[in-house]
Chimera marker file (.cmm) of the C-alpha trace (Angstrom):
<marker_set name="trace">
<marker id="1" x="-10.178" y="5.201" z="11.543" r="1" g="1" b="0" radius="0.5"/>
<marker id="2" x="-6.832" y="3.487" z="11.961" r="1" g="1" b="0" radius="0.5"/>
<marker id="3" x="-5.009" y="1.547" z="9.259" r="1" g="1" b="0" radius="0.5"/>
<marker id="4" x="-1.729" y="0.793" z="7.574" r="1" g="1" b="0" radius="0.5"/>
<marker id="5" x="-1.044" y="0.341" z="3.876" r="1" g="1" b="0" radius="0.5"/>
<marker id="6" x="1.724" y="0.558" z="1.331" r="1" g="1" b="0" radius="0.5"/>
<marker id="7" x="2.757" y="4.223" z="0.977" r="1" g="1" b="0" radius="0.5"/>
<marker id="8" x="3.396" y="3.858" z="-2.756" r="1" g="1" b="0" radius="0.5"/>
<marker id="9" x="-0.061" y="2.347" z="-3.384" r="1" g="1" b="0" radius="0.5"/>
<marker id="10" x="-1.771" y="5.122" z="-1.434" r="1" g="1" b="0" radius="0.5"/>
<marker id="11" x="0.272" y="7.788" z="-3.200" r="1" g="1" b="0" radius="0.5"/>
<marker id="12" x="-0.634" y="6.302" z="-6.601" r="1" g="1" b="0" radius="0.5"/>
<marker id="13" x="-4.338" y="6.256" z="-5.686" r="1" g="1" b="0" radius="0.5"/>
<marker id="14" x="-4.261" y="9.838" z="-4.415" r="1" g="1" b="0" radius="0.5"/>
<marker id="15" x="-2.359" y="10.982" z="-7.500" r="1" g="1" b="0" radius="0.5"/>
<marker id="16" x="-4.993" y="9.378" z="-9.757" r="1" g="1" b="0" radius="0.5"/>
<marker id="17" x="-7.673" y="11.358" z="-7.892" r="1" g="1" b="0" radius="0.5"/>
<marker id="18" x="-5.709" y="14.619" z="-7.855" r="1" g="1" b="0" radius="0.5"/>
<marker id="19" x="-7.654" y="16.209" z="-10.773" r="1" g="1" b="0" radius="0.5"/>
<marker id="20" x="-10.626" y="16.408" z="-8.411" r="1" g="1" b="0" radius="0.5"/>
<marker id="21" x="-8.817" y="18.621" z="-5.888" r="1" g="1" b="0" radius="0.5"/>
<marker id="22" x="-5.876" y="20.236" z="-7.665" r="1" g="1" b="0" radius="0.5"/>
<marker id="23" x="-7.614" y="22.509" z="-10.173" r="1" g="1" b="0" radius="0.5"/>
<marker id="24" x="-7.173" y="26.144" z="-9.115" r="1" g="1" b="0" radius="0.5"/>
<marker id="25" x="-10.733" y="27.111" z="-10.094" r="1" g="1" b="0" radius="0.5"/>
<marker id="26" x="-12.452" y="24.695" z="-7.730" r="1" g="1" b="0" radius="0.5"/>
<marker id="27" x="-14.205" y="26.027" z="-4.651" r="1" g="1" b="0" radius="0.5"/>
<marker id="28" x="-13.098" y="24.715" z="-1.261" r="1" g="1" b="0" radius="0.5"/>
<marker id="29" x="-16.080" y="22.362" z="-0.977" r="1" g="1" b="0" radius="0.5"/>
<marker id="30" x="-14.737" y="20.405" z="-3.953" r="1" g="1" b="0" radius="0.5"/>
<marker id="31" x="-11.202" y="20.021" z="-2.626" r="1" g="1" b="0" radius="0.5"/>
<marker id="32" x="-11.797" y="17.029" z="-0.382" r="1" g="1" b="0" radius="0.5"/>
<marker id="33" x="-10.555" y="13.488" z="-0.686" r="1" g="1" b="0" radius="0.5"/>
<marker id="34" x="-12.849" y="10.991" z="1.016" r="1" g="1" b="0" radius="0.5"/>
<marker id="35" x="-11.362" y="7.943" z="2.728" r="1" g="1" b="0" radius="0.5"/>
<marker id="36" x="-13.345" y="4.924" z="3.904" r="1" g="1" b="0" radius="0.5"/>
<marker id="37" x="-11.621" y="2.077" z="5.733" r="1" g="1" b="0" radius="0.5"/>
<marker id="38" x="-13.403" y="-1.279" z="5.796" r="1" g="1" b="0" radius="0.5"/>
<marker id="39" x="-11.895" y="-4.651" z="6.684" r="1" g="1" b="0" radius="0.5"/>
<marker id="40" x="-8.805" y="-5.118" z="4.478" r="1" g="1" b="0" radius="0.5"/>
<marker id="41" x="-9.685" y="-2.234" z="2.092" r="1" g="1" b="0" radius="0.5"/>
<marker id="42" x="-9.251" y="1.513" z="1.860" r="1" g="1" b="0" radius="0.5"/>
<marker id="43" x="-11.579" y="3.298" z="-0.541" r="1" g="1" b="0" radius="0.5"/>
<marker id="44" x="-10.379" y="6.716" z="-1.757" r="1" g="1" b="0" radius="0.5"/>
<marker id="45" x="-12.707" y="8.990" z="-3.711" r="1" g="1" b="0" radius="0.5"/>
<marker id="46" x="-12.745" y="12.481" z="-5.128" r="1" g="1" b="0" radius="0.5"/>
<marker id="47" x="-15.599" y="14.534" z="-6.570" r="1" g="1" b="0" radius="0.5"/>
<marker id="48" x="-16.073" y="17.695" z="-8.571" r="1" g="1" b="0" radius="0.5"/>
<marker id="49" x="-19.212" y="19.194" z="-10.068" r="1" g="1" b="0" radius="0.5"/>
<marker id="50" x="-18.535" y="17.487" z="-13.386" r="1" g="1" b="0" radius="0.5"/>
<marker id="51" x="-17.133" y="14.083" z="-12.432" r="1" g="1" b="0" radius="0.5"/>
<marker id="52" x="-16.197" y="11.698" z="-9.653" r="1" g="1" b="0" radius="0.5"/>
<marker id="53" x="-13.701" y="8.915" z="-9.221" r="1" g="1" b="0" radius="0.5"/>
<marker id="54" x="-12.982" y="6.198" z="-6.717" r="1" g="1" b="0" radius="0.5"/>
<marker id="55" x="-10.151" y="3.736" z="-6.114" r="1" g="1" b="0" radius="0.5"/>
<marker id="56" x="-9.754" y="0.881" z="-3.680" r="1" g="1" b="0" radius="0.5"/>
<marker id="57" x="-6.535" y="-0.578" z="-2.288" r="1" g="1" b="0" radius="0.5"/>
<marker id="58" x="-5.487" y="-3.232" z="0.195" r="1" g="1" b="0" radius="0.5"/>
<marker id="59" x="-4.963" y="-2.062" z="3.757" r="1" g="1" b="0" radius="0.5"/>
<marker id="60" x="-4.631" y="-3.545" z="7.221" r="1" g="1" b="0" radius="0.5"/>
<marker id="61" x="-7.548" y="-1.887" z="8.998" r="1" g="1" b="0" radius="0.5"/>
<marker id="62" x="-7.415" y="-1.848" z="12.784" r="1" g="1" b="0" radius="0.5"/>
<marker id="63" x="-10.382" y="0.517" z="13.265" r="1" g="1" b="0" radius="0.5"/>
<marker id="64" x="-12.843" y="0.988" z="10.360" r="1" g="1" b="0" radius="0.5"/>
<marker id="65" x="-14.253" y="4.433" z="9.657" r="1" g="1" b="0" radius="0.5"/>
<marker id="66" x="-14.555" y="7.334" z="7.247" r="1" g="1" b="0" radius="0.5"/>
<marker id="67" x="-12.830" y="10.681" z="6.938" r="1" g="1" b="0" radius="0.5"/>
<marker id="68" x="-12.630" y="13.606" z="4.544" r="1" g="1" b="0" radius="0.5"/>
<marker id="69" x="-9.417" y="15.581" z="4.157" r="1" g="1" b="0" radius="0.5"/>
<marker id="70" x="-8.234" y="18.564" z="2.203" r="1" g="1" b="0" radius="0.5"/>
<marker id="71" x="-6.873" y="16.957" z="-0.954" r="1" g="1" b="0" radius="0.5"/>
<marker id="72" x="-3.917" y="19.289" z="-1.350" r="1" g="1" b="0" radius="0.5"/>
<marker id="73" x="-2.813" y="18.784" z="2.255" r="1" g="1" b="0" radius="0.5"/>
<marker id="74" x="-3.175" y="15.014" z="1.838" r="1" g="1" b="0" radius="0.5"/>
<marker id="75" x="-0.960" y="15.064" z="-1.279" r="1" g="1" b="0" radius="0.5"/>
<marker id="76" x="1.666" y="17.121" z="0.605" r="1" g="1" b="0" radius="0.5"/>
<marker id="77" x="1.598" y="14.563" z="3.428" r="1" g="1" b="0" radius="0.5"/>
<marker id="78" x="2.078" y="11.674" z="0.986" r="1" g="1" b="0" radius="0.5"/>
<marker id="79" x="4.995" y="13.400" z="-0.755" r="1" g="1" b="0" radius="0.5"/>
<marker id="80" x="6.790" y="13.691" z="2.600" r="1" g="1" b="0" radius="0.5"/>
<marker id="81" x="5.913" y="10.183" z="3.835" r="1" g="1" b="0" radius="0.5"/>
<marker id="82" x="8.657" y="7.548" z="3.887" r="1" g="1" b="0" radius="0.5"/>
<marker id="83" x="8.501" y="4.505" z="1.603" r="1" g="1" b="0" radius="0.5"/>
<marker id="84" x="7.141" y="1.230" z="2.947" r="1" g="1" b="0" radius="0.5"/>
<marker id="85" x="4.173" y="0.753" z="5.255" r="1" g="1" b="0" radius="0.5"/>
<marker id="86" x="2.311" y="3.930" z="6.155" r="1" g="1" b="0" radius="0.5"/>
<marker id="87" x="0.180" y="4.109" z="9.302" r="1" g="1" b="0" radius="0.5"/>
<marker id="88" x="-2.823" y="6.442" z="9.273" r="1" g="1" b="0" radius="0.5"/>
<marker id="89" x="-4.952" y="7.385" z="12.268" r="1" g="1" b="0" radius="0.5"/>
<marker id="90" x="-7.800" y="9.825" z="11.564" r="1" g="1" b="0" radius="0.5"/>
<link id1="1" id2="2" r="1" g="1" b="0" radius="0.2"/>
<link id1="2" id2="3" r="1" g="1" b="0" radius="0.2"/>
<link id1="3" id2="4" r="1" g="1" b="0" radius="0.2"/>
<link id1="4" id2="5" r="1" g="1" b="0" radius="0.2"/>
<link id1="5" id2="6" r="1" g="1" b="0" radius="0.2"/>
<link id1="6" id2="7" r="1" g="1" b="0" radius="0.2"/>
<link id1="7" id2="8" r="1" g="1" b="0" radius="0.2"/>
<link id1="8" id2="9" r="1" g="1" b="0" radius="0.2"/>
<link id1="9" id2="10" r="1" g="1" b="0" radius="0.2"/>
<link id1="10" id2="11" r="1" g="1" b="0" radius="0.2"/>
<link id1="11" id2="12" r="1" g="1" b="0" radius="0.2"/>
<link id1="12" id2="13" r="1" g="1" b="0" radius="0.2"/>
<link id1="13" id2="14" r="1" g="1" b="0" radius="0.2"/>
<link id1="14" id2="15" r="1" g="1" b="0" radius="0.2"/>
<link id1="15" id2="16" r="1" g="1" b="0" radius="0.2"/>
<link id1="16" id2="17" r="1" g="1" b="0" radius="0.2"/>
<link id1="17" id2="18" r="1" g="1" b="0" radius="0.2"/>
<link id1="18" id2="19" r="1" g="1" b="0" radius="0.2"/>
<link id1="19" id2="20" r="1" g="1" b="0" radius="0.2"/>
<link id1="20" id2="21" r="1" g="1" b="0" radius="0.2"/>
<link id1="21" id2="22" r="1" g="1" b="0" radius="0.2"/>
<link id1="22" id2="23" r="1" g="1" b="0" radius="0.2"/>
<link id1="23" id2="24" r="1" g="1" b="0" radius="0.2"/>
<link id1="24" id2="25" r="1" g="1" b="0" radius="0.2"/>
<link id1="25" id2="26" r="1" g="1" b="0" radius="0.2"/>
<link id1="26" id2="27" r="1" g="1" b="0" radius="0.2"/>
<link id1="27" id2="28" r="1" g="1" b="0" radius="0.2"/>
<link id1="28" id2="29" r="1" g="1" b="0" radius="0.2"/>
<link id1="29" id2="30" r="1" g="1" b="0" radius="0.2"/>
<link id1="30" id2="31" r="1" g="1" b="0" radius="0.2"/>
<link id1="31" id2="32" r="1" g="1" b="0" radius="0.2"/>
<link id1="32" id2="33" r="1" g="1" b="0" radius="0.2"/>
<link id1="33" id2="34" r="1" g="1" b="0" radius="0.2"/>
<link id1="34" id2="35" r="1" g="1" b="0" radius="0.2"/>
<link id1="35" id2="36" r="1" g="1" b="0" radius="0.2"/>
<link id1="36" id2="37" r="1" g="1" b="0" radius="0.2"/>
<link id1="37" id2="38" r="1" g="1" b="0" radius="0.2"/>
<link id1="38" id2="39" r="1" g="1" b="0" radius="0.2"/>
<link id1="39" id2="40" r="1" g="1" b="0" radius="0.2"/>
<link id1="40" id2="41" r="1" g="1" b="0" radius="0.2"/>
<link id1="41" id2="42" r="1" g="1" b="0" radius="0.2"/>
<link id1="42" id2="43" r="1" g="1" b="0" radius="0.2"/>
<link id1="43" id2="44" r="1" g="1" b="0" radius="0.2"/>
<link id1="44" id2="45" r="1" g="1" b="0" radius="0.2"/>
<link id1="45" id2="46" r="1" g="1" b="0" radius="0.2"/>
<link id1="46" id2="47" r="1" g="1" b="0" radius="0.2"/>
<link id1="47" id2="48" r="1" g="1" b="0" radius="0.2"/>
<link id1="48" id2="49" r="1" g="1" b="0" radius="0.2"/>
<link id1="49" id2="50" r="1" g="1" b="0" radius="0.2"/>
<link id1="50" id2="51" r="1" g="1" b="0" radius="0.2"/>
<link id1="51" id2="52" r="1" g="1" b="0" radius="0.2"/>
<link id1="52" id2="53" r="1" g="1" b="0" radius="0.2"/>
<link id1="53" id2="54" r="1" g="1" b="0" radius="0.2"/>
<link id1="54" id2="55" r="1" g="1" b="0" radius="0.2"/>
<link id1="55" id2="56" r="1" g="1" b="0" radius="0.2"/>
<link id1="56" id2="57" r="1" g="1" b="0" radius="0.2"/>
<link id1="57" id2="58" r="1" g="1" b="0" radius="0.2"/>
<link id1="58" id2="59" r="1" g="1" b="0" radius="0.2"/>
<link id1="59" id2="60" r="1" g="1" b="0" radius="0.2"/>
<link id1="60" id2="61" r="1" g="1" b="0" radius="0.2"/>
<link id1="61" id2="62" r="1" g="1" b="0" radius="0.2"/>
<link id1="62" id2="63" r="1" g="1" b="0" radius="0.2"/>
<link id1="63" id2="64" r="1" g="1" b="0" radius="0.2"/>
<link id1="64" id2="65" r="1" g="1" b="0" radius="0.2"/>
<link id1="65" id2="66" r="1" g="1" b="0" radius="0.2"/>
<link id1="66" id2="67" r="1" g="1" b="0" radius="0.2"/>
<link id1="67" id2="68" r="1" g="1" b="0" radius="0.2"/>
<link id1="68" id2="69" r="1" g="1" b="0" radius="0.2"/>
<link id1="69" id2="70" r="1" g="1" b="0" radius="0.2"/>
<link id1="70" id2="71" r="1" g="1" b="0" radius="0.2"/>
<link id1="71" id2="72" r="1" g="1" b="0" radius="0.2"/>
<link id1="72" id2="73" r="1" g="1" b="0" radius="0.2"/>
<link id1="73" id2="74" r="1" g="1" b="0" radius="0.2"/>
<link id1="74" id2="75" r="1" g="1" b="0" radius="0.2"/>
<link id1="75" id2="76" r="1" g="1" b="0" radius="0.2"/>
<link id1="76" id2="77" r="1" g="1" b="0" radius="0.2"/>
<link id1="77" id2="78" r="1" g="1" b="0" radius="0.2"/>
<link id1="78" id2="79" r="1" g="1" b="0" radius="0.2"/>
<link id1="79" id2="80" r="1" g="1" b="0" radius="0.2"/>
<link id1="80" id2="81" r="1" g="1" b="0" radius="0.2"/>
<link id1="81" id2="82" r="1" g="1" b="0" radius="0.2"/>
<link id1="82" id2="83" r="1" g="1" b="0" radius="0.2"/>
<link id1="83" id2="84" r="1" g="1" b="0" radius="0.2"/>
<link id1="84" id2="85" r="1" g="1" b="0" radius="0.2"/>
<link id1="85" id2="86" r="1" g="1" b="0" radius="0.2"/>
<link id1="86" id2="87" r="1" g="1" b="0" radius="0.2"/>
<link id1="87" id2="88" r="1" g="1" b="0" radius="0.2"/>
<link id1="88" id2="89" r="1" g="1" b="0" radius="0.2"/>
<link id1="89" id2="90" r="1" g="1" b="0" radius="0.2"/>
</marker_set>
């Protein structure tokens, strides 16, 4: 999966999903953020035992694909990312 998108848009989407992977009582299997890149879109989703959520944002997708990442690590990465276009290769 290889894409670029607006860092602020991705950060906003990840922040909206953060309740699914930031609660201290969750087991590690519930701490993942799922990313799916399709032409011109990036779908971000999070799941817990009680609920799930999904958001979609515009992206320039060079290589479609899917990935799952540790949600907390992904949020740390986004906090340190520069403003503007963000390139992701997973």
